N, C-alpha and C positions, 0 to 999 in steps of 0.2 A: 725457141724464137721461129725454128723452121714448123715444131708440131702445133705450136700456138696458133701460128697463121692458119696453117691447113685444119685446123680443127675450126676456127673462126670461121673459114673459108666454106667448110664443110656444114656447121650449125646454120650459117645464113642460107644455105638449099635446102634446110629441114633435111639433111641426110645424116641418117644415123649411121653410128661406126660399121655396125656388120656391113651394112647395105654398101658402105663405101667401100669396105674393105673386099665385098664381092666384087666389086666394080673396078678396083685397081690391083684384083688378084693377091691381096694380104692377108695373114691371119692375124684376127683382130685383135689377139693378144700382144702379137710382137707392135701392131700398129698405134696399140694405146700406149706402150713402151715409148715408141716415139713422139706421140702428142704431148708425153708429159718430159721430153726432152730427157729421158735416161738411156738411149741408144741412139746412134748416128741416122741422119735421115739416107733416104737410098740416095746413089750417085748417079746412077744410070739415066742417060737423057731419055731413053726410053720410056723409063718406068717415071721420071718427073714430066714426061710428055703427056703420059696417060693419067697421072692425078690432075696436071692444069685441064684436061678435056673435062675429066668427072666434075670439076670445081666449076668450069666453063671460063678458064682463063684462055685467051687469046695471046697468041706469040705476037711478042712485042708489046704488048700494054704492059703497063707499071706492076701489075699484080703478076704477071706471068713471069717478069725478070726478077721481083721479087723473091717468089718463089725460088728461081733457081738462084738466086744469090743464099737467100736463107739455107737451102740445103747444102751449098759450100763452103759455108761458115758454121754450118752446124756438123760439118765433116773436118772442119780445123783447116778449109783450103779455102785460098783466095779465088772468089767468081771469076770462072774462065774470060769474060770480058775484058776484065782488069789486065788478065795475064798477056793479054793482046798488044798492050800500051805500054812500050819501053819508059815512056816518060814518068806514066804512075809508077810503074813498078821501082824506080829510081828514088821517087821520092814518098813511097808507101811506109817503109820501114819506119824513116822517121818521123811521117806524121803519126805514126800510131803510136809510136813510144811518145810524143809530144802528148798527144790526146789523152794515154794511158797515165802519164803521170801528173796532168791536171784535173783529170777525172769529171769533164764537164756532164751537166745533168743531160738527160736524155731530152728534155725542150731546147738547151741551149746546142745540142748536137742538130738537132733537126730544124732548127732556125738557120744553121749554119749550112746545112745541107739547101735548104731552099734560098738562100743567098746566093749560093754556088751555080744552084740551077740557073737562077734568074742571068747571072754572069754569063755562062754558056751560051 
């Protein structure tokens, strides 16, 4: 999820793995494992901000928020901004269990997200 997202953004900029790793100060071999989802993404906000900068993602843009969210989820964590909302935290476990047992398709989830965004 995180690795695929970063790889897509990196390739869209025609940025090779070694050059990207040089700019974000990461070992290419280790970073390749992150891109393939074999190891967890970095969690340091400083490192994530550096990655965002190299990928030309601006703070508070959808792709920047997605980068942070995917890093959290990739490490098995709830995204930081959701942790601040008590109402969301109260209903999130039930929502995730419900979605998990129903197994909606990716398209159905995207449709639900779009509907919720329009309602907000």
